[in-house]
ROVO-108211 format. One line per field, with one value per residue (C-alpha): residue in one letter; z, y, x; residue number from 0. Coordinates in steps of 0.02 Angstrom, whole numbers, plus 32768, in hexadecimal, padded with zeros to 4 digits. Layout:
<pts>
resn: a:...
c3: Z:...
c2: Y:...
c1: X:...
resi: NUM:...
</pts>
This chain:
<pts>
resn: m:s:r:i:d:a:w:f:t:a:p:a:s:v:f:r:p:a:f:d:v:g:s:e:i:a:r:a:v:a:p:a:v:s:w:r:r:r:l:k:i:r:l:l:v:t:d:t:l:v:i:a:l:a:m:a:v:a:v:a:v:a:t:e:a:s:t:s:a:a:a:l:v:e:s:r:v:t:g:p:t:l:m:s:v:g:w:l:l:a:l:a:a:f:r:t:r:s:t:p:l:l:g:i:g:t:r:e:y:k:r:v:l:n:a:s:v:m:y:f:g:a:v:a:t:a:f:v:l:v:p:v:a:p:p:r:a:m:f:l:v:a:l:p:v:g:t:v:g:l:l:a:s:r:w:s:w:r:r:w:l:n:h:q:r:t:y:g:n:y:l:s:r:t:i:v:v:g:d:r:a:d:v:s:y:v:a:r:e:l:e:r:s:s:s:a:a:f:s:v:v:g:a:a:v:f:d:d:a:e:v:p:v:s:g:l:s:g:t:v:p:i:v:s:h:p:d:r:v:a:d:a:v:g:r:l:d:a:d:s:v:i:v:a:s:t:s:r:d:n:t:d:y:m:r:d:l:s:w:k:l:e:a:q:g:t:s:l:v:v:a:p:r:l:t:n:v:a:g:s:r:i:q:f:r:p:v:d:g:l:p:l:l:h:v:d:l:a:r:y:a:g:v:r:f:v:m:k:r:a:f:d:i:v:v:s:a:g:a:v:a:v:l:a:p:v:m:l:v:i:a:l:a:v:r:m:d:s:a:g:p:a:f:f:k:q:e:r:v:g:k:d:g:q:t:f:s:m:l:k:f:r:s:m:v:n:t:a:e:e:d:l:e:n:l:l:a:h:s:e:g:n:g:v:l:f:k:l:k:q:d:p:r:v:t:r:v:g:a:f:l:r:a:h:s:l:d:e:l:p:q:f:i:n:v:l:r:g:e:m:s:v:v:g:p:r:p:p:l:q:r:e:v:q:k:y:e:r:h:v:h:r:r:l:y:i:r:p:g:i:t:g:m:w:q:v:n:g:r:s:d:l:d:w:d:e:s:v:r:l:d:l:y:y:v:e:n:w:t:l:y:t:d:l:s:i:v:w:r:t:i:r:v:l:f:r:p:v:g:a:y
c3: 8434:83BB:8373:82C6:830B:8366:82C4:8267:82EE:8334:830A:8298:8329:8362:82C1:82C6:82CA:8335:82C2:82EE:832A:82E1:8232:81EC:8157:81C3:8234:81A0:8144:81D4:8201:814C:811B:81B3:81A0:80E3:80D6:8159:8102:8058:80A2:80EF:8049:7FED:8067:8056:7F98:7F90:7FFD:7F99:7EF1:7F32:7F71:7ECA:7E6C:7EE2:7EC6:7E0A:7E0C:7E7A:7E07:7D6B:7DB6:7DE6:7D37:7CD6:7CF8:7C7A:7CD2:7D17:7C66:7C56:7C81:7C9F:7D4B:7DD7:7E35:7DB8:7D48:7DCF:7E2C:7D93:7D71:7E27:7E1E:7D7C:7DCB:7E5E:7DE7:7D88:7E2A:7E4F:7D9E:7DAC:7E56:7EB0:7F57:7F41:7FEB:7FAC:7F68:8004:8061:7FE9:7F53:7ED4:7E78:7EE2:7EB0:7DFA:7DF3:7E40:7DC3:7D2F:7D62:7D70:7CCD:7C6B:7CAF:7C80:7BD8:7BBA:7BF1:7B7C:7AEC:7B14:7B0E:7A64:7A21:7A72:7A42:7AF4:7B34:7B88:7C45:7C45:7CFF:7D1F:7CBD:7CF1:7DA9:7DDF:7D8E:7DD9:7E81:7E92:7E59:7ECF:7F5A:7F3A:7F3A:7FD9:8031:7FFD:803D:80E3:80F1:80C6:8155:81CB:818B:819C:824A:8278:8231:82A7:8332:82DB:8292:81DD:81B8:8150:81BC:8150:814F:80E9:808C:803E:8062:8106:80BA:8049:80D5:8146:80BF:809F:8159:8176:80E4:8117:81C9:818B:8122:8187:80F3:80C8:8113:813F:81EB:81E4:825F:822C:81B0:8152:8114:80A2:80FB:81B3:8205:82B5:82B7:82BE:8230:825C:8244:8257:8310:8344:8303:829B:82DA:8263:8266:81EB:815C:80B3:807A:810C:810C:80DD:8184:81E0:818C:81E5:8289:828D:8243:81B3:8119:80A1:8076:802B:7FC6:7FD0:7F70:7F39:7F4B:7ED3:7ED9:7EBB:7E23:7E3F:7EF1:7EC6:7E64:7EED:7F75:7F13:7F06:7FC1:7FEE:7F71:7FD1:806F:8020:804B:7FE0:7F8E:7F76:7F19:7F4F:7EC9:7F18:7EA4:7F18:7EF4:7E69:7E75:7E35:7DAA:7D5A:7D5E:7CD3:7CD0:7C29:7C23:7BB9:7BB4:7C4A:7C6D:7CBF:7CAB:7D0B:7C9C:7CFA:7CA1:7CAA:7D19:7CB1:7CE2:7C50:7BDC:7BE3:7C99:7CD1:7C6A:7CC8:7D6D:7D45:7D16:7DBA:7E18:7DC6:7DE7:7E9C:7ECB:7E77:7ED0:7F76:7F6A:7F41:7FCA:8052:8037:80D0:813C:8101:812A:81DC:81F0:81AF:822F:82BB:828E:828C:8334:8387:8368:8311:825A:81B3:819F:8115:8116:8077:806E:7FDE:7FB3:7F29:7EA9:7E09:7DB4:7E3F:7E1B:7EB5:7EE0:7F70:7FD0:802C:80DA:8168:81E5:8276:82CC:8314:8296:82C6:82A9:8222:828D:8325:82C4:82DA:8396:8388:8306:838B:83DC:833D:8353:8297:822E:820A:8171:81A8:823E:82B5:836C:83BF:8436:83C4:8429:838A:8369:839B:83EF:8350:82EE:8357:832D:8274:826A:82C3:8242:81AC:819A:8188:80DD:808F:8032:7FD1:7F61:7F15:7EF0:7E9B:7E2D:7DFC:7DC5:7E49:7EAF:7E9E:7F10:7F2E:7F20:7F7F:8012:7FD5:8016:804E:7FED:807F:8082:7FC7:7FDF:8055:7FDD:7FA5:7EEA:7EDE:7F4E:7EC6:7E6F:7EE6:7E79:7DD9:7DF9:7E51:7F0F:7F61:7FE7:8024:7FFA:8038:80C5:80FE:8118:815F:81F8:81BA:8234:828D:81F3:81EE:8159:80FD:810C:80D3:803A:8015:8017:7FA9:7F29:7F23:7EFE:7E7A:7E17:7E2D:7E42:7DEF:7DF3:7E63:7ED9:7EE1:7F09:7F8F:7FE0:7FDE:8035:80B7:80D2:80FC:817F:81C5:81DC:8261:82AF:829B:82AD:82AC:8294:82F4
c2: 7C25:7BEE:7C65:7C53:7C7C:7D12:7D4D:7D49:7D9F:7E22:7EDA:7F3C:7F91:7EEC:7EDC:7F89:7F6F:7FD6:804D:80C5:8160:81C8:8193:8208:819A:80FF:8157:818D:80E7:8068:8065:805B:7FD6:7F6D:7F59:7F59:7ED4:7E67:7E76:7E49:7DB0:7D75:7D89:7D2D:7C9B:7C8A:7C9E:7C13:7BA0:7BBF:7BA1:7B04:7AC0:7AE6:7A8C:79F6:79EA:79F4:7968:78FC:7915:78F2:7855:7815:7836:77E7:7779:77E0:7882:788A:78A5:7947:7998:794C:7908:791B:798A:79EB:7A27:7A67:7AB4:7B15:7B4F:7B84:7BEA:7C38:7C64:7CB7:7D19:7D52:7D90:7DEF:7E36:7E79:7EC7:7E72:7E8D:7F48:7F92:802B:7FAF:7F46:7F5C:7FE1:7FD0:7F43:7F59:7ED6:7E53:7E89:7E78:7DCA:7D96:7DE3:7D97:7CE9:7CEF:7D3E:7CBF:7C29:7C78:7C86:7BD1:7B97:7BF5:7BA5:7AF6:7B1E:7B4F:7ABE:7A0B:79D3:798C:7A1B:7A08:7A15:79F7:7A91:7AFD:7AAA:7A94:7AF7:7B9B:7BAB:7B5D:7BC5:7C68:7C56:7C27:7CBE:7D34:7CE5:7CF3:7DA8:7DCC:7D7B:7DDF:7E7D:7E60:7E42:7EDB:7F4F:7F0C:7F31:7FE1:8007:7FF6:8067:7FDD:7FCD:8084:80F6:8189:8223:82DF:8345:83DE:846C:84FF:84F6:84CF:8446:83F6:83F6:83A6:831A:82FA:82ED:8276:8206:81FC:81E0:8148:80AD:8063:80FD:80AB:8154:819E:825B:8288:833E:83C8:8448:84DE:856F:85E8:861C:8599:85D4:8585:84C5:8470:842C:8373:8307:82E0:8366:83CE:839B:83EA:8452:8401:8469:84E3:848F:84B7:8451:83C0:8344:8369:834B:82A1:8261:82B3:8264:81BA:81E0:8172:81DA:828D:82BD:835D:83A7:8445:8498:8543:85C7:8620:858A:8524:84AC:8482:83D4:83A7:83E3:8389:82E5:82EF:830C:827E:8209:8213:81DB:8150:81AC:8199:8233:8233:82B9:82D6:8337:837D:8329:8315:8289:8241:8187:8141:80E3:818A:81CD:81A4:81D6:8222:8240:82D0:82FE:836E:837C:82E7:82FA:82AE:8291:8286:822A:827D:822B:81D3:81AE:8141:80BB:8005:800E:8042:7FB7:7F3E:7F90:7F7B:7EC4:7EAA:7EFC:7E8C:7DEB:7E16:7E5A:7DCB:7D4D:7DA9:7DAF:7CF5:7CBE:7D37:7D23:7CB0:7D27:7DBC:7D5F:7D3F:7DF6:7E31:7DC4:7E02:7EB8:7E9D:7E42:7EC4:7F5E:7F96:7FC2:7F78:7F12:7F82:803C:80A4:814A:81C2:81D2:822D:81C0:81D4:827D:82BB:8240:820E:815B:80FA:80A3:8004:7FD6:7F69:7FD9:7FF7:8082:8097:80B5:816F:8192:8216:8277:826E:82B1:836A:835C:830F:837F:83F2:835D:831D:82D5:82CA:8327:83C3:8381:82D1:82B6:8233:8204:817D:815B:817E:815A:812B:8091:7FEC:7F5A:7EF3:7F91:7FB3:7F06:7F18:7FC1:7F87:7EFD:7F5B:7ED6:7F5B:7F84:7ED6:7F07:7F86:7EF7:7F09:7FC0:7F84:7F0B:7F9A:8002:8088:805D:8004:7F84:7FFF:80BB:815F:8166:8180:822F:8278:8308:8380:834F:8372:841E:8447:840A:847F:8486:8407:8389:836D:8302:8278:8269:8241:8185:8116:8115:8073:7FF9:8006:8077:80D0:811F:8074:802A:80C7:80F1:8113:8189:81B1:820F:82CB:831B:8350:82A2:8250:82C0:82A3:81E6:81E9:8260:81F9:815E:81B4:81EE:8159:80BA:8017:7F69:7F35:7FC5:7F86:7ED4:7F17:7F80:7EED:7E81:7F08:7F20:7E68:7E7C:7F1A:7EBD:7E51:7EE1:7F78:8026:80C6:806B:80B9
c1: 831E:83A6:8426:83D6:8328:836E:83BF:831A:82B2:8326:8302:8374:83CB:8415:8477:84C3:8580:85F5:8652:86DB:8680:870B:86DE:865A:8635:8621:85A6:853D:853E:853B:8481:8447:84C5:849A:83DE:83DE:8464:8410:8368:83B2:8409:8366:830B:8396:838C:82D0:82D7:8358:82F1:8252:82A7:82FF:8259:8203:828C:8282:81C6:81DF:8260:81F0:815A:81C2:820F:8162:8120:81AD:8243:82A5:827F:832F:836B:830C:83B0:845A:842C:83AD:8425:848D:83FF:838A:841C:8455:83A2:8390:842F:83F4:834D:83A3:8412:8378:8329:83C9:83D2:8321:8350:82C1:8319:8333:830D:82AB:822A:8215:8172:8130:80BC:80B7:815B:81B2:8131:8135:81F2:81ED:8168:81C3:826A:821E:81BE:824D:82CB:8261:823E:82F9:8311:8287:82D8:837F:8333:82E7:8391:83F0:83C1:8398:82F4:8294:827B:81BE:81AE:8217:819E:80FB:8128:81C1:818D:80DD:810C:81A9:8159:80C6:813D:81AC:8117:80D4:817C:818E:80DF:810D:81AD:814C:80D3:8165:81C1:812B:810C:81C1:81B1:8121:81A3:8220:828E:82C6:82A2:830E:8343:832D:8343:82C7:8306:82A2:8231:81D3:8128:816E:81D3:813B:80D0:814E:8169:80AE:8092:8122:80DF:802E:805C:8088:80E7:814E:81EB:8236:8253:826B:82F5:830C:82EC:8354:82F0:831A:82A6:829A:8306:82DA:822D:821A:81BE:8112:80F5:805B:8072:80EE:817E:8214:82B6:831E:83C9:842D:842B:8408:84BA:8500:8484:850E:8562:84BE:84AE:8548:851A:846B:8494:841D:8426:83BC:8390:82E8:82E3:8233:8263:8304:8352:8311:83B9:8429:83F6:8488:8454:8413:84AE:8525:84C1:84C4:8581:8594:851E:8570:8613:85B7:8551:84AF:8412:83C7:830A:82A8:81F3:8194:80F7:807A:7FE6:7F68:7FD3:7FFE:80A0:8046:801A:80CC:8148:81FF:8234:82EF:832E:83E6:8401:8347:82EF:8233:81A2:810B:8065:7FD8:7F2E:7EAC:7E26:7D73:7D3A:7D7E:7DB2:7DEB:7D3D:7CEE:7D5F:7D2F:7C76:7C91:7CEE:7C5D:7BDB:7C3B:7C64:7BB8:7B5A:7BC7:7BB5:7AF7:7AF0:7B69:7B30:7A74:7A60:7AC6:7A60:79BF:79FB:7A2E:7986:792B:799D:797B:78BF:78C1:7931:78C6:7828:7836:786E:790D:794F:7971:796F:79C8:79E3:7A9C:7AF9:7B50:7BB4:7BA3:7B31:7AA4:7A42:7A0F:79C3:7A4D:7A1C:7A5A:7A1F:79C8:7A40:79DC:7931:78A6:789A:7954:7939:78BD:7931:79C7:799B:79AC:7A59:7AAE:7AF5:7B4F:7BA2:7C51:7C6D:7CEC:7C85:7C28:7BF8:7B87:7BCB:7BB1:7C19:7B89:7AF5:7A56:79F9:7A64:7A14:7A6E:7A73:7A9B:7B37:7B7B:7B51:7BA6:7C43:7C5C:7C10:7B8A:7B04:7B4D:7B35:7A93:7AFA:7B34:7A86:7AAE:7B4D:7AEC:7A78:7B0D:7AF2:7B8C:7C32:7C83:7D13:7D04:7CEF:7C77:7BC2:7B93:7AED:7AA3:7ABE:7B77:7B8B:7B3F:7BD0:7C57:7CDE:7CF5:7D82:7D28:7CA5:7D28:7CF1:7C56:7CB6:7CA4:7C25:7C2B:7C62:7C2D:7CE0:7D72:7E0C:7DA6:7D67:7E15:7E68:7E02:7D51:7CF9:7D9D:7DDB:7DCE:7D78:7E17:7E62:7DC1:7DBC:7E74:7E5F:7DC5:7E11:7EAF:7E49:7DDD:7E74:7EE8:7E81:7EB3:7E68:7EF8:7ECC:7E19:7E52:7EC7:7E3E:7DC4:7E47:7E6B:7DB0:7D9C:7E24:7DD2:7D2D:7D80:7DE1:7D6D:7DB8:7D52:7CAC:7C1D
resi: 0:1:2:3:4:5:6:7:8:9:10:11:12:13:14:15:16:17:18:19:20:21:22:23:24:25:26:27:28:29:30:31:32:33:34:35:36:37:38:39:40:41:42:43:44:45:46:47:48:49:50:51:52:53:54:55:56:57:58:59:60:61:62:63:64:65:66:67:68:69:70:71:72:73:74:75:76:77:78:79:80:81:82:83:84:85:86:87:88:89:90:91:92:93:94:95:96:97:98:99:100:101:102:103:104:105:106:107:108:109:110:111:112:113:114:115:116:117:118:119:120:121:122:123:124:125:126:127:128:129:130:131:132:133:134:135:136:137:138:139:140:141:142:143:144:145:146:147:148:149:150:151:152:153:154:155:156:157:158:159:160:161:162:163:164:165:166:167:168:169:170:171:172:173:174:175:176:177:178:179:180:181:182:183:184:185:186:187:188:189:190:191:192:193:194:195:196:197:198:199:200:201:202:203:204:205:206:207:208:209:210:211:212:213:214:215:216:217:218:219:220:221:222:223:224:225:226:227:228:229:230:231:232:233:234:235:236:237:238:239:240:241:242:243:244:245:246:247:248:249:250:251:252:253:254:255:256:257:258:259:260:261:262:263:264:265:266:267:268:269:270:271:272:273:274:275:276:277:278:279:280:281:282:283:284:285:286:287:288:289:290:291:292:293:294:295:296:297:298:299:300:301:302:303:304:305:306:307:308:309:310:311:312:313:314:315:316:317:318:319:320:321:322:323:324:325:326:327:328:329:330:331:332:333:334:335:336:337:338:339:340:341:342:343:344:345:346:347:348:349:350:351:352:353:354:355:356:357:358:359:360:361:362:363:364:365:366:367:368:369:370:371:372:373:374:375:376:377:378:379:380:381:382:383:384:385:386:387:388:389:390:391:392:393:394:395:396:397:398:399:400:401:402:403:404:405:406:407:408:409:410:411:412:413:414:415:416:417:418:419:420:421:422:423:424:425:426:427:428:429:430:431:432:433:434:435:436:437:438:439:440:441:442:443:444:445:446:447:448:449:450:451:452:453:454:455:456:457:458:459:460:461:462:463:464:465:466:467:468:469:470:471:472:473:474:475:476:477:478:479:480:481:482:483:484:485:486:487:488:489:490:491:492:493:494:495:496:497:498:499:500
</pts>
């Protein structure tokens, strides 16, 4: 392996420089500076290569189209080079390589897209004001090719980064501060999310410091009192502090902590406990001395839902047309494998509590409903849902269909009828709805889906509380981008099934 290859594949720990252990500031800043700087350099290199390639393609296309294409700018080298440098500066100005964005959410992609479009818009304006022939090839070729290339390279780096984070690399070592319940909640949520990019190395609590804080897979050690958390940062090589809640007795605690952390170059993160609220619904409203977070109300009607219905119709109609031969083969296999019809109808509860007949390929013996009573005592489900990993009612073909979710293909017909959506909460049985707590009925505010958050996060392996949390989060925060993302993740899950039985 070459030295360059080793540089690109080595984990973050390899790049950690040896600092003087006697320097408290160096110990606190070194790990963060190392991996963040290396990651930014890697992104800068790939951005430069992508933009240079896009410019080269544009020049080649322009030269092929016209012998005077070299006059689009001063020369074939100088003009594209200047535009490439300008493009890179625009990416830097829009902070597209800001490490808090990397590997999380869509803001990184949005900033890359905005920087590219805004830069070329500014260039186009400049050519209108200056009497120079406009470089059309740069706009018609370099802009789309370069933008797509930048987005693709960022997506590739994101996959690599998230893969590295599963091994504990490229994570921000953090200490969580607050009351015990709030610290525990934040620690659990950070551990639950694979893309959180934080590794909780300790806690500082205002109440009962003798008892460790409970996390998702163990306990989080209490490393200091909240008033001395800045000292713990240097001791633990932490590069960030998350404040889950502040002291009721000291209203200036946050201000004082920020001053202490500023001297060490440590990031301060505030975690308001707004459960089931996505970032798209939160707006920052600065008021002198009083920063406010405005939370938009969840809406269950309007233009967005018209767009969702249009998306459902297009996708389900296309799926039925394309998958018709596959569905015919599955139907024949089901009929040949065991006695009974190819399709199975079951009453489910949909939007606003309305019931409908959900279609599936039959994956169990024809007497499955009658045999259920004898199996209820052996349920391995989450308390509300009945599940058995080795359900004796499942047929041989049915086991394969369930593992790859092929038994759910007829539900595209339910989507066309308007009874279901492509993406939504899990469609519940009537007996499940009867066991719902009051807040769980919010799952019925929108149409249930063929796939959803539950489908791509473990399915039957989820406990009841987690299943409810995911569904409620989707109901209140869904976007068309979320639907597209879940559809893409569902396709991946079909080939690597998890929790399907």
